[in-house]
LUMLUM-661006 format. One record per residue: x, y, z of N, C-alpha, C in turn; residue in one letter; residue number from 1. Coordinates in steps of 0.2 Angstrom, whole numbers, plus 5000, padded with zeros to 4 digits. Atoms other than C-alpha are relative to their C-alpha. Example, Ala and Ser with C-alpha at 12.3 -4.5 7.8 and 13.67 -1.06 7.14 Angstrom:
# LUMLUM-661006
     nu     nv     nw    cau    cav    caw     cu     cv     cw   type   seq
   5004   4994   5000   5062   4978   5039   5004   5006   5000      A     1
   4996   4994   4999   5068   4995   5036   4996   5005   5003      S     2
//
This chain:
# LUMLUM-661006
     nu     nv     nw    cau    cav    caw     cu     cv     cw   type   seq
   4999   5001   4992   5440   5089   5632   4994   4997   5001      M     1
   5004   5005   5000   5424   5076   5631   5003   4997   5001      I     2
   4994   5006   5003   5436   5066   5623   5001   4998   5007      E     3
   4995   5002   4994   5448   5065   5638   4995   5000   5004      E     4
   5005   5001   4994   5433   5068   5651   4998   4992   4999      I     5
   5004   5007   5003   5425   5053   5643   5006   4993   5000      W     6
   4994   5007   4998   5442   5041   5642   5001   4998   5006      K     7
   4996   5002   4992   5446   5044   5661   4993   4997   5002      K     8
   5003   5002   4999   5429   5039   5663   4998   4993   4998      I     9
   5001   5006   5004   5429   5024   5654   5005   4994   5004      K    10
   4996   5003   4996   5444   5019   5666   5001   5000   5005      K    11
   5003   4997   4996   5436   5024   5681   5005   5004   5005      K    12
   4996   4996   4998   5449   5038   5684   4994   5007   5002      E    13
   5003   4997   4997   5436   5047   5693   5002   5009   5003      F    14
   4997   4994   4996   5437   5066   5700   4994   5003   5004      D    15
   5008   4997   4994   5426   5075   5715   4995   5005   4997      I    16
   5003   4995   5001   5420   5089   5707   4999   5001   4993      V    17
   5002   4996   5011   5411   5092   5687   4996   5004   4999      Y    18
   5008   4992   5003   5402   5107   5680   5000   4999   4994      L    19
   5004   5002   5007   5394   5105   5666   4994   5005   4998      M    20
   5010   4993   5002   5383   5119   5658   5003   4999   4991      Y    21
   5001   4998   5007   5379   5122   5640   4995   5000   4995      G    22
   5007   5004   5003   5367   5121   5627   4999   4992   4995      L    23
   5001   5006   5003   5372   5106   5618   4998   4992   5005      E    24
   5004   5006   4991   5361   5095   5633   4999   4993   4998      S    25
   4997   5007   5003   5365   5079   5625   5004   4999   5001      F    26
   4994   5000   4995   5381   5081   5629   5000   4997   5007      L    27
   5001   5000   4992   5378   5083   5646   4997   4996   5002      I    28
   5006   5008   4995   5365   5069   5649   5006   4995   4998      N    29
   4994   5004   5000   5378   5058   5640   5003   5000   5004      E    30
   4998   5001   4994   5391   5063   5652   4997   4996   5007      T    31
   5001   5002   4993   5380   5061   5666   4999   4994   5001      K    32
   5004   5004   5000   5373   5046   5663   5007   4994   4998      H    33
   4993   5007   5000   5393   5037   5659   5002   5001   5006      L    34
   4998   5001   4990   5395   5043   5676   4999   4997   5004      L    35
   5002   5002   4996   5382   5038   5685   5000   4992   4999      L    36
   4999   5007   4998   5384   5021   5677   5007   4997   5003      Q    37
   4993   5002   4999   5402   5020   5680   5001   4999   5006      T    38
   4996   4999   4991   5402   5027   5698   4995   4996   5005      L    39
   5006   5004   4995   5385   5018   5707   4998   4992   4995      L    40
   5002   5007   5003   5378   4999   5703   4991   5004   5000      T    41
   5004   4998   5000   5361   4997   5701   4995   5002   5006      E    42
   5003   5001   4993   5356   4994   5721   5003   5008   5001      D    43
   4998   4996   4998   5367   5008   5724   4998   5008   5001      D    44
   5003   4995   5000   5359   5021   5717   4993   5003   5002      E    45
   5006   4999   4992   5341   5020   5729   5004   5003   5005      D    46
   4999   4998   4994   5353   5024   5743   5005   5008   4998      F    47
   4995   4996   5002   5366   5036   5736   5003   5005   4992      N    48
   4999   4991   5003   5363   5048   5723   4993   5003   5001      L    49
   5006   4995   5001   5353   5062   5724   4999   5005   4998      T    50
   4997   4993   5003   5349   5077   5714   4995   5004   5004      T    51
   4998   4993   4998   5345   5094   5719   5000   5004   4995      Y    52
   5003   4995   5004   5335   5110   5710   5004   5005   5004      D    53
   5001   4997   4994   5344   5122   5717   4999   5009   4997      L    54
   5007   4995   5000   5331   5135   5712   4996   4999   5005      E    55
   5006   5002   4996   5322   5126   5724   5003   5000   5009      E    56
   4997   4999   4995   5334   5122   5738   5007   5003   5000      T    57
   4991   4996   5000   5350   5131   5746   5004   4996   4998      P    58
   4990   5005   5000   5369   5124   5742   4999   4997   5006      I    59
   4998   5003   4993   5369   5120   5760   4998   4997   5001      E    60
   5002   5007   5001   5357   5106   5760   5003   4997   4998      V    61
   4996   5006   5005   5367   5098   5747   5005   4998   5003      A    62
   4992   5004   4998   5384   5100   5754   5001   4996   5006      L    63
   5001   5004   4993   5377   5093   5771   5000   4992   4995      E    64
   5003   5007   5003   5370   5076   5760   5009   5000   4997      D    65
   4995   5001   5004   5388   5078   5750   5010   4998   5005      A    66
   4995   5000   4992   5397   5077   5770   4999   4994   5003      E    67
   5006   5007   4995   5385   5063   5775   5006   4994   4995      T    68
   5002   5004   5004   5392   5047   5773   4996   4994   4998      I    69
   5004   5002   5007   5386   5035   5759   4998   4995   5005      P    70
   5002   5006   4991   5375   5020   5773   5003   4994   4991      F    71
   4998   5004   5005   5379   5008   5756   5004   5002   4996      F    72
   4995   4997   5005   5395   5009   5743   5005   4999   5006      G    73
   4994   4994   4999   5411   5018   5743   4998   5006   4999      E    74
   5002   4993   5005   5402   5032   5734   4995   5002   5001      R    75
   5005   4998   5001   5388   5044   5736   5002   5004   4992      K    76
   5000   4996   5006   5384   5054   5720   4994   5006   5002      V    77
   5003   4995   4999   5377   5072   5722   4999   5005   4993      I    78
   5000   4996   5006   5370   5082   5705   4994   5005   5002      V    79
   5003   4995   4999   5364   5099   5707   5000   5003   4994      L    80
   5001   4995   5005   5356   5107   5693   4996   5009   5003      H    81
   5002   4992   5000   5351   5125   5690   5005   5004   5004      N    82
   4995   4994   4995   5367   5134   5698   5000   5007   4997      P    83
   5001   4992   5003   5361   5152   5692   5002   5003   5003      F    84
   4995   4997   4997   5372   5158   5705   5008   5001   4996      F    85
   4993   5003   5002   5387   5152   5693   4999   5006   4994      L    86
   5003   4997   5006   5379   5165   5679   4999   5009   5003      T    87
   5004   4992   4998   5374   5185   5678   4992   4999   4998      A    88
   5007   5000   5002   5357   5179   5671   4994   5004   5008      E    89
   5005   4995   4993   5340   5187   5684   4996   4992   4999      K    90
   5003   5004   4998   5331   5172   5692   4995   5001   5004      T    91
   5006   4999   4994   5312   5171   5701   5000   4994   5003      K    92
   4999   5001   4991   5319   5161   5713   5005   5004   5005      S    93
   5000   4995   4992   5317   5167   5729   5008   4994   5006      K    94
   4993   5004   4997   5332   5153   5735   5006   5007   5003      V    95
   4994   5001   5002   5346   5159   5744   5005   4997   5000      E    96
   4994   5005   4996   5362   5152   5745   5005   5004   5002      H    97
   4995   5000   4997   5376   5152   5757   5007   4999   4996      N    98
   4998   5000   5010   5387   5156   5740   5010   4996   5006      I    99
   4996   5001   4997   5401   5153   5757   5001   4996   5004      K   100
   5001   5007   4996   5396   5137   5763   5005   4996   4992      K   101
   4998   5003   5005   5400   5131   5744   5008   5002   4998      L   102
   4990   4998   4999   5420   5140   5747   5004   4996   5002      E   103
   4997   5005   4996   5422   5131   5758   5002   4992   4999      E   104
   5002   5006   5002   5417   5115   5755   5006   4997   4992      Y   105
   4993   5001   5006   5430   5115   5736   5007   5001   5003      L   106
   4994   5000   4999   5443   5121   5747   5001   4991   5003      N   107
   4999   5005   4998   5441   5103   5757   4994   4995   4999      A   108
   5006   5002   5001   5427   5092   5747   5001   4993   5001      P   109
   5000   5007   4997   5422   5076   5754   5002   4996   4998      S   110
   4996   5003   5002   5433   5061   5748   4996   4991   4998      P   111
   5004   5006   5001   5417   5047   5748   4994   5003   4996      Y   112
   5008   4995   5003   5405   5062   5736   5004   5003   4992      T   113
   5001   4994   5010   5404   5066   5717   4996   5003   5001      T   114
   5003   4996   5003   5398   5080   5712   5000   5003   4995      I   115
   5000   4999   5009   5390   5085   5697   4996   5007   5000      L   116
   5001   4997   5002   5386   5102   5693   4997   5003   4994      I   117
   5005   5002   5004   5373   5104   5680   4997   5006   4996      I   118
   5003   4996   5003   5368   5120   5671   4998   5001   4993      G   119
   5004   4996   5005   5358   5124   5654   5003   5007   4997      D   120
   4998   4991   5003   5368   5143   5650   5006   4999   4995      Y   121
   4994   4999   5005   5377   5146   5638   5006   5003   5000      E   122
   4991   4997   4996   5391   5155   5648   4997   5000   5005      K   123
   5000   4996   4993   5394   5158   5666   5003   5006   5001      L   124
   4999   4991   4995   5400   5175   5676   5008   5000   5000      D   125
   4994   5000   4997   5417   5174   5676   5002   5001   5002      E   126
   4996   4994   4996   5422   5189   5685   4996   4997   5004      R   127
   4999   5002   4995   5414   5180   5699   5004   4995   5004      K   128
   4995   5002   4995   5424   5172   5716   4999   4991   4997      K   129
   5002   5008   5001   5414   5155   5714   5001   4995   4994      I   130
   5001   5005   5007   5413   5153   5695   5009   4997   5000      T   131
   4993   5001   5002   5434   5157   5695   5002   4993   5004      K   132
   5002   5006   4995   5434   5144   5712   5001   4993   4998      Q   133
   5004   5006   5004   5423   5132   5703   5005   4993   4996      L   134
   4995   5002   5005   5434   5130   5688   5006   4998   5003      K   135
   4992   5002   4998   5450   5128   5697   5000   4995   5001      N   136
   5000   5010   4997   5443   5112   5706   4995   4995   4997      V   137
   5004   5003   5003   5431   5106   5696   5004   4996   4992      A   138
   5001   5004   5005   5431   5093   5681   4996   5005   4994      T   139
   5003   4997   5003   5425   5106   5666   4997   4998   4992      V   140
   4998   5004   5005   5414   5099   5653   4993   5008   4998      L   141
   5005   4995   5002   5407   5117   5642   4998   4995   4993      E   142
   5006   5003   5005   5393   5109   5630   5001   5007   4997      A   143
   4999   4997   5004   5397   5119   5616   4994   4997   4996      K   144
   5000   5005   5005   5384   5116   5599   5008   4998   4997      K   145
   4993   5003   5004   5398   5108   5587   4999   5003   4994      L   146
   5000   4997   5006   5403   5118   5573   4999   4992   4992      N   147
   5000   5007   5010   5403   5106   5552   5006   4994   5006      E   148
   4994   5005   4997   5421   5099   5561   4999   4996   5003      Q   149
   5004   5000   4994   5418   5095   5574   4995   4995   5003      E   150
   5005   5004   5001   5401   5087   5571   5002   4994   4996      L   151
   4996   5007   5004   5409   5076   5557   5004   4997   5004      K   152
   4992   5006   4993   5423   5069   5572   4994   4996   5003      K   153
   5003   5003   4996   5409   5067   5583   4995   4995   4996      W   154
   5005   5005   5007   5399   5056   5569   5003   4995   4998      V   155
   4998   5006   5000   5414   5045   5566   4999   4999   5005      K   156
   5002   5004   4993   5415   5043   5584   4999   4996   5002      Q   157
   5008   5005   4996   5399   5036   5588   5002   4994   4996      R   158
   5003   5004   5003   5400   5026   5573   5006   4995   5001      A   159
   4994   5005   4995   5418   5018   5580   4998   4996   5006      A   160
   4998   5002   4992   5412   5016   5596   4994   4995   5000      Y   161
   5004   5005   5001   5397   5006   5588   5004   4992   4995      N   162
   4993   5004   5002   5415   4996   5578   4997   4999   4991      Y   163
   5001   5001   5009   5410   5000   5560   5003   5013   4998      V   164
   4997   4996   5004   5415   5014   5549   4994   5005   4994      E   165
   5002   4998   5004   5407   5029   5540   5004   5006   4993      I   166
   4993   4995   5003   5416   5036   5524   4998   5007   4998      D   167
   5001   4993   4999   5414   5056   5519   4995   4999   4998      E   168
   5004   4997   5004   5402   5055   5506   4991   4998   5005      K   169
   5003   5002   4996   5390   5045   5519   4996   5004   5008      A   170
   4997   4996   4993   5394   5059   5532   4996   5004   4999      L   171
   5006   4993   5003   5386   5074   5522   4996   4998   4999      D   172
   5005   5002   4997   5372   5064   5517   4999   4998   5006      T   173
   5002   5002   4994   5369   5061   5534   4998   5008   5005      L   174
   5000   4992   4998   5370   5079   5541   4994   5002   4995      L   175
   5002   4999   5004   5362   5082   5526   4989   4997   5000      S   176
   5004   5001   5000   5347   5072   5529   4997   5002   5006      L   177
   5004   5000   4993   5343   5070   5548   5003   5005   5001      A   178
   5001   4993   4996   5350   5087   5552   5006   4999   5006      G   179
   4996   5001   4994   5362   5091   5568   4999   4999   5006      T   180
   5002   5005   4994   5353   5086   5582   5003   4994   5002      N   181
   4993   5006   5000   5367   5073   5591   4993   4997   5002      L   182
   5007   5009   4997   5350   5062   5599   4997   4995   4990      S   183
   5000   5005   5006   5345   5060   5582   5004   4997   4995      L   184
   4996   5002   5002   5359   5058   5574   5004   4993   5004      L   185
   4998   5006   4994   5365   5045   5588   4994   4994   4998      T   186
   5005   5005   5004   5350   5035   5584   5001   4999   4993      T   187
   4997   5003   5008   5353   5034   5566   5003   4998   4998      E   188
   4994   5003   5001   5370   5029   5568   4999   4992   5004      I   189
   5002   5007   4998   5367   5014   5579   4995   4995   4998      D   190
   5004   5005   5006   5352   5009   5567   5004   4997   4995      K   191
   4995   5006   5007   5365   5007   5553   5004   4997   5001      M   192
   4994   5004   4997   5379   5001   5563   4995   4992   5001      A   193
   5007   5005   5001   5365   4988   5565   5000   4993   4994      L   194
   5004   5002   5004   5361   4986   5549   5007   4998   4994      Y   195
   4995   5002   5006   5380   4985   5541   5004   4997   5004      V   196
   4996   5003   4997   5387   4973   5554   5005   4994   4996      E   197
   4996   5004   5002   5393   4961   5543   5008   5002   4995      D   198
   4998   4997   5002   5400   4975   5530   5009   5007   5004      S   199
   4997   4998   4992   5406   4985   5545   5000   5010   4998      K   200
   4999   4994   5003   5404   5002   5532   4995   5002   5000      L   201
   5008   4997   5005   5391   5015   5531   5002   5005   4994      I   202
   4998   4998   5006   5391   5021   5515   4991   5006   4997      T   203
   5005   4990   4999   5378   5038   5507   4996   4996   4997      S   204
   5008   5003   5002   5364   5023   5498   5000   4997   5004      D   205
   5004   5003   4994   5364   5015   5515   4998   5006   5002      I   206
   5004   4994   4996   5361   5034   5524   4992   5000   4996      V   207
   5006   4998   5003   5349   5035   5510   4995   4997   5001      E   208
   5006   5006   5000   5338   5020   5511   4999   5001   5009      S   209
   5001   5002   4990   5339   5019   5532   4997   5007   5003      L   210
   5001   4992   4994   5339   5039   5539   4992   5002   5000      V   211
   5006   4995   5002   5321   5046   5539   5001   5009   5001      A   212
   4998   4994   5002   5321   5063   5532   4996   5003   5008      K   213
   5003   4995   4996   5315   5077   5547   4995   5005   4996      S   214
   5002   4996   5007   5303   5088   5542   5003   5008   4999      L   215
   4996   4991   5004   5314   5104   5541   5003   4997   4994      E   216
   4996   5004   5006   5325   5092   5528   4997   5000   4993      Q   217
   5005   5001   5004   5309   5090   5519   4999   5005   4996      N   218
   5000   4994   5001   5306   5108   5519   5004   5001   4995      I   219
   4997   4997   5000   5321   5111   5514   5004   4997   4992      F   220
   4999   5003   5008   5322   5098   5497   4994   5005   4997      T   221
   5006   4996   5006   5304   5107   5494   5006   5006   4998      L   222
   4998   4994   5001   5314   5124   5495   5002   5001   4992      V   223
   4994   4999   5002   5328   5119   5486   4996   4997   4991      D   224
   5005   5002   5009   5314   5112   5468   4997   5006   4999      K   225
   5002   4992   5000   5307   5129   5471   5007   5004   4996      V   226
   4995   4997   5003   5323   5137   5469   5003   4998   4992      I   227
   5000   5003   5009   5325   5125   5452   4996   5001   4996      S   228
   5006   5000   5006   5309   5129   5446   4997   4995   4999      K   229
   5004   5005   4999   5302   5112   5449   4996   5000   5002      K   230
   5006   4998   4995   5286   5116   5456   4996   4994   5001      I   231
   4999   5005   5001   5281   5099   5451   5002   4996   5007      D   232
   4997   5007   4996   5292   5089   5461   4998   5004   5008      E   233
   5000   4996   4994   5290   5102   5477   4993   5001   5003      A   234
   5005   4997   4997   5273   5103   5475   4997   4989   5003      L   235
   5001   5008   4999   5274   5081   5477   5004   4999   5007      R   236
   4997   5000   4994   5285   5083   5493   4992   5004   5003      I   237
   5007   4999   4997   5270   5095   5500   4995   4994   5003      Y   238
   5007   5004   5000   5253   5083   5497   5007   4996   5005      Y   239
   5000   5005   4995   5267   5070   5506   4999   5000   5009      D   240
   5000   4997   4994   5270   5080   5520   4991   5000   5001      L   241
   5007   4998   5000   5249   5083   5520   4998   4992   5001      L   242
   5000   5009   4999   5249   5062   5519   5001   5000   5008      K   243
   4998   5001   4996   5258   5063   5534   4998   5003   5009      Q   244
   5001   4993   4992   5248   5075   5545   5002   5002   5002      N   245
   4998   4995   4998   5257   5087   5543   4999   5008   5000      E   246
   5006   4995   5000   5248   5104   5547   5002   5006   4993      E   247
   5000   4994   5008   5247   5119   5530   5007   5004   5005      P   248
   5001   4996   4997   5248   5131   5546   5010   4999   4999      L   249
   4992   4999   4998   5266   5124   5552   5005   4999   4995      K   250
   4996   4997   5002   5273   5119   5536   5003   5007   4997      I   251
   5000   4992   5006   5270   5139   5528   5005   5002   5005      L   252
   4995   4997   4993   5281   5142   5546   5006   4997   4999      S   253
   4992   5004   5000   5297   5130   5544   5000   5005   4991      I   254
   5001   4995   5003   5294   5138   5525   5004   5004   4999      I   255
   5000   4993   4998   5295   5155   5531   5008   5001   4999      T   256
   4993   4999   4995   5308   5154   5541   5009   4999   4998      N   257
   4996   5001   5003   5321   5144   5530   4999   5007   4991      Q   258
   4997   4996   5003   5319   5157   5518   5002   5007   5003      F   259
   4996   4995   4998   5322   5172   5529   5006   4999   5004      R   260
   4994   5001   4997   5337   5163   5536   5004   5001   4992      L   261
   4992   5000   5008   5345   5162   5514   4998   5009   5002      I   262
   5003   4993   5000   5337   5181   5516   5007   5002   5004      Y   263
   4997   4998   4994   5346   5184   5532   5007   4999   4998      Q   264
   4991   5004   5001   5363   5173   5526   5002   5005   4994      V   265
   4999   4999   5006   5364   5183   5508   5000   5007   5001      K   266
   4998   4990   4998   5363   5201   5516   5008   5002   5004      G   267
   4993   4999   4997   5377   5195   5529   5006   4998   4997      L   268
   4992   5002   5005   5390   5186   5516   4999   5009   4996      A   269
   4998   4997   5004   5387   5204   5507   5001   5007   5002      Q   270
   4995   4997   4996   5394   5214   5521   5006   4998   5003      K   271
   4990   5003   4996   5409   5202   5524   5002   4998   5005      G   272
   4999   5004   4995   5405   5192   5536   4999   4991   4998      Y   273
   4998   5009   5001   5412   5173   5536   4994   4997   5002      G   274
   5005   5008   4999   5400   5156   5540   5000   4999   5006      Q   275
   4997   4999   4993   5407   5157   5558   4997   5006   5003      Q   276
   5004   4994   4994   5401   5174   5563   4993   5001   4998      Q   277
   5006   5001   5003   5385   5172   5552   4997   5000   5006      I   278
   5001   5001   4997   5382   5159   5562   4995   5001   5006      A   279
   4999   4998   4997   5386   5167   5577   4994   5006   5002      T   280
   5005   4995   5002   5376   5182   5573   4993   4998   5001      V   281
   5008   5002   5001   5358   5173   5570   4999   4994   5005      L   282
   4999   5005   4996   5363   5159   5583   4995   4994   4997      K   283
   5003   5007   5001   5359   5144   5573   5007   4995   4995      V   284
   4996   5003   5003   5370   5131   5566   5006   5000   4994      H   285
   4993   4997   5005   5388   5135   5554   4998   4996   4996      P   286
   5001   5001   5005   5379   5120   5545   4996   5003   4998      F   287
   5004   4998   5003   5364   5127   5540   5003   5006   4997      R   288
   4999   4991   5004   5370   5143   5537   5004   4997   4992      V   289
   4997   5004   5006   5382   5134   5524   4994   4997   4993      K   290
   5006   5003   5006   5366   5125   5515   4998   5007   4999      L   291
   5004   4995   5002   5357   5141   5514   5003   5005   4998      A   292
   4997   4997   5003   5373   5151   5510   5000   5000   4991      A   293
   5000   5003   5008   5371   5139   5493   4992   4999   4998      G   294
   5003   4997   5004   5356   5144   5490   4998   5005   4999      Q   295
   5002   4992   5002   5355   5162   5492   5004   5001   4994      A   296
   4999   4998   5004   5367   5161   5478   4996   5000   4994      Q   297
   5008   5002   5007   5350   5156   5466   4996   5005   5002      R   298
   5009   4995   4997   5340   5172   5474   5003   5005   4999      F   299
   5000   4994   4998   5343   5190   5470   4996   5002   5007      T   300
   5005   4999   4994   5337   5199   5486   4994   5002   5000      E   301
   5006   5000   5002   5322   5207   5475   4994   4995   5001      V   302
   5005   5005   4998   5315   5189   5475   5000   4998   5004      E   303
   4999   5001   4994   5320   5185   5491   4993   5005   5005      L   304
   5006   4995   4998   5310   5201   5494   4993   4999   4999      T   305
   5007   5003   5003   5295   5195   5486   4998   4994   5002      R   306
   5002   5006   5000   5295   5178   5492   4998   5003   5006      C   307
   5005   5001   4991   5290   5183   5511   4997   5004   4999      I   308
   5006   4997   4999   5278   5195   5506   4997   4993   4998      K   309
   5004   5006   5001   5272   5180   5499   4998   4995   5006      L   310
   5002   5004   4996   5273   5171   5513   4996   5004   5006      F   311
   5003   4999   4993   5266   5183   5525   4993   5003   4995      A   312
   5009   4999   5005   5249   5185   5510   4996   4994   5004      D   313
   5001   5007   5000   5250   5166   5513   4995   4998   5008      A   314
   5002   5000   4994   5248   5168   5532   4996   5001   5003      D   315
   5006   4996   4996   5236   5179   5536   4993   4997   4994      Y   316
   5005   5004   5002   5225   5168   5522   4998   4995   5004      Q   317
   5001   5007   4998   5227   5152   5531   4997   5001   5009      L   318
   5002   4998   4994   5223   5162   5548   4994   5001   4999      K   319
   5005   4999   5000   5209   5169   5544   4994   4998   4995      T   320
   5006   5005   5002   5202   5153   5533   4999   5006   4992      G   321
   5001   4995   5006   5201   5166   5514   4999   4995   4997      A   322
   5001   5004   5003   5204   5152   5507   5004   4990   5003      M   323
   5002   5008   4997   5205   5132   5510   5007   5000   5001      P   324
   4994   4999   4999   5220   5128   5519   5007   4995   4994      K   325
   4995   5005   5005   5228   5115   5506   5003   5004   4993      N   326
   5001   4994   5008   5224   5129   5490   5007   5003   5004      M   327
   4998   4994   5000   5233   5143   5499   5011   4999   5000      V   328
   4992   5000   5001   5254   5134   5500   4999   4998   4994      I   329
   4999   5000   5007   5249   5127   5482   5000   5005   4996      E   330
   4996   4991   5003   5247   5145   5476   5004   5002   5003      M   331
   4992   4998   4999   5263   5150   5483   5002   4997   4998      I   332
   4994   5003   5004   5271   5137   5477   5000   5001   4992      L   333
   4998   4997   5007   5265   5142   5461   5002   5006   5000      F   334
   4998   4995   5003   5269   5158   5462   5008   5001   5001      R   335
   4990   4996   4998   5288   5158   5469   5002   4993   4992      L   336
   4998   5002   5006   5289   5147   5450   5000   5006   4997      G   337
   5003   4996   5004   5284   5160   5442   5008   5007   5000      E   338
   4994   4995   4999   5299   5173   5436   4997   5008   5001      K   339
   5000   4994   4997   5300   5188   5444   5002   5008   4993      T   340
   4997   4995   5008   5301   5202   5430   5000   5009   5003      H   341
//
């Protein structure tokens, strides 16, 4: 759906009302930016762009603005954030909205105004009359977190946007190193596209040499070394993180979360859950579940339970100062490398 919306915007085929919601804020922000860039000139933005927070301003105020003829230019844009009245969520806002006014406006929207309604909500309340009406009238972008296949497709499209290609091995390496954050992936793809300006092809070697590992990815690699009983290599990664001024407590927290995820994935897989179901239950990206599932195969439940207990002890030692911070994680890495009996 987002591809169709972007294609229409680039062709300057605009709709009167856009509804954008979901937890993938990058997709929403990119669509909003593309719309504003195409609808208004820089000079127009000063006079014909207005933003309202619907947790602070009644909808009827924004609609009065929408019905006012633009002073300069042919079109004005009204951006409405936090339309909580479209959800079943409770809010602390004391603003009361005249939803009847919005219903009337949607029946006959202003031809010289484009309205963008934006909410970072996972879902809307489909039972509400106004939600149904809005979805019938508006161009709707539901910005869900992308699954692995959608993510790979998106990366390829971003590469193509830069007039380059990325091969399959490079694609897997990129997701493994940079993770699933679309904003970070965009930065890395754009950077590599400049580097391969002549060859027009991003390879795995280029990804490994140019893409900086995130803290989480360094921790993932550290955990992988522990699983393989390569404690010396795990310690080397740990010392590198300390040189980068990463706090031992933060490192321990991420290691703990990774092992907890491995434990949960293993348990749910044994109950017959598929990876997509596990991702939904645990509310994590399916790609993270896939990686954790691979690591889970190399542990027994007993080993994972022991690891999590070690982390709890280490957390206590770090917070109470029972041992020097650096030594706490060194000791836990050595103990993780020990064989269980």
